[in-house]
N, C-alpha and C positions, 0 to 999 in steps of 0.2 A: 582665659587664654587670649592672646592677641588675635589669633585667627577668628575667634568668635566675634570680635569687634568688627571684622570685615564682612561677616556673613549676616545679612539682614533680610527680612521679608517685610514688605510694606503693601498697603492696600492698592486698589486699582485706581488709575487715573488715565486720561487720554494719552496714549503712547503711539509712537510710530516707529516701525523698524528702521534701523539706520546702520551706517558703517561708522567706525570710530574716526574722527578727524585726526590727521597726522600729528597735531600738537599734543594729543593725549598719549601717543606712543612714547615709551621710554621708561626709565627707572624714576620712581618718586620717593622722596624722603620728607621727614618733618623735623623741626627743631624742638617739638614738644618733648620734654624730658622722659615721659612715660614710654615713648616710641622711638627714642633716639637711635636704637640699633635695629629698627624695623624698616623695611623697604617693601615696595611692590613695583612690579614691572608689567606694563601693558604692551602687548604686541598685537598684531592684527588677528592672531589665532588663539592667544592664551593670556592669562593673567597669573602672575607668580607672586606669592607672598613670601617674604624672607625675614628671618629673625637671626641676627648674628650671634645671639646668646645661646642658640640651640644647635647642637652638633649636626643634626639633619634639618637645618632651618629653611630649606627651600620647599615650597608647596606649589607645584605647577598644576594649573587647571585649564581645561579647554573651554574657550568661549563658545557658547551655543547660540547666543542672540544678544543684540544690543538694542536698547530702546532709548528714545529721546522724548522727554515729556516737556511740553511747553507750559510754563507757568506764567504768572503775571509779570514777573520781572526777570526771570532767569530760566535757564534750561537745565533740566535734570537728566543725566545719563544713567541708565541702569544696565550693567553688564550681567548677563545670565551666564553662569559657568558650571561645569561639571567636574567633580572630583573623580579620581581613578575608580572609586567604588561605585560610581554612577549617581551619587547624590547630587542634586541640583541646588544651586545657591544664586542669590542676587546681590549685587553690590551697587546701590544707588549713590550717586555723588553729583555735586555741582562743580562745573568747571568754569573758571573765570579767566579769560584770556589776558586781562590787564596785568601789569607788573610782571610780565614774563610767564604768566600762566600759573594758576593754582587749582588744586582740587580740595574740596571739603566734603567729607562723607555726610550723608543726610542725617545720620544719628550723632555726628560729632562736628557740627558746623564751626565750633570754636577752634578746631585744629586744622591748620593749613599745611598742605603737602605741596612741595615744589620738586621740579625735576632735578635729579642728581646728575653730576657731571661724570657719569660712567657709561660705557657702551652697553652693559648688560649686568643683571644681578649675578650671573655666573662669574663674570670678570671681577665684580666687587668681592665676592667670596674668595676667589683664588688669590686676589691681592691682599686679603686681610690676614692670611696665614693662619 
């Protein structure tokens, strides 16, 4: 399932608590064919995953913590979030501010996500009919 792709657990590294920079906030999409109808949205309090092929395709999760890991050449963000059932998950990703900003998940570095030109995932789903 697509949501399983988003939920990852990785080993320990030096991390510091942080807030999400404004450029990470918004709706993200990819041109990768496998995920062409999938989106995710980051707000200051939540991360929502969406699949337009599923009737109840919105999965809203509360962010509990954000970490920033300093590597040799780049910074890795890890969003910790909780599902309604209380289960905790981690989403580690690299953010590159060049070329308008891109996100690459740690486990799928070859897939590039870019901001969508929509105000919110809910608006995207309402407009899709």
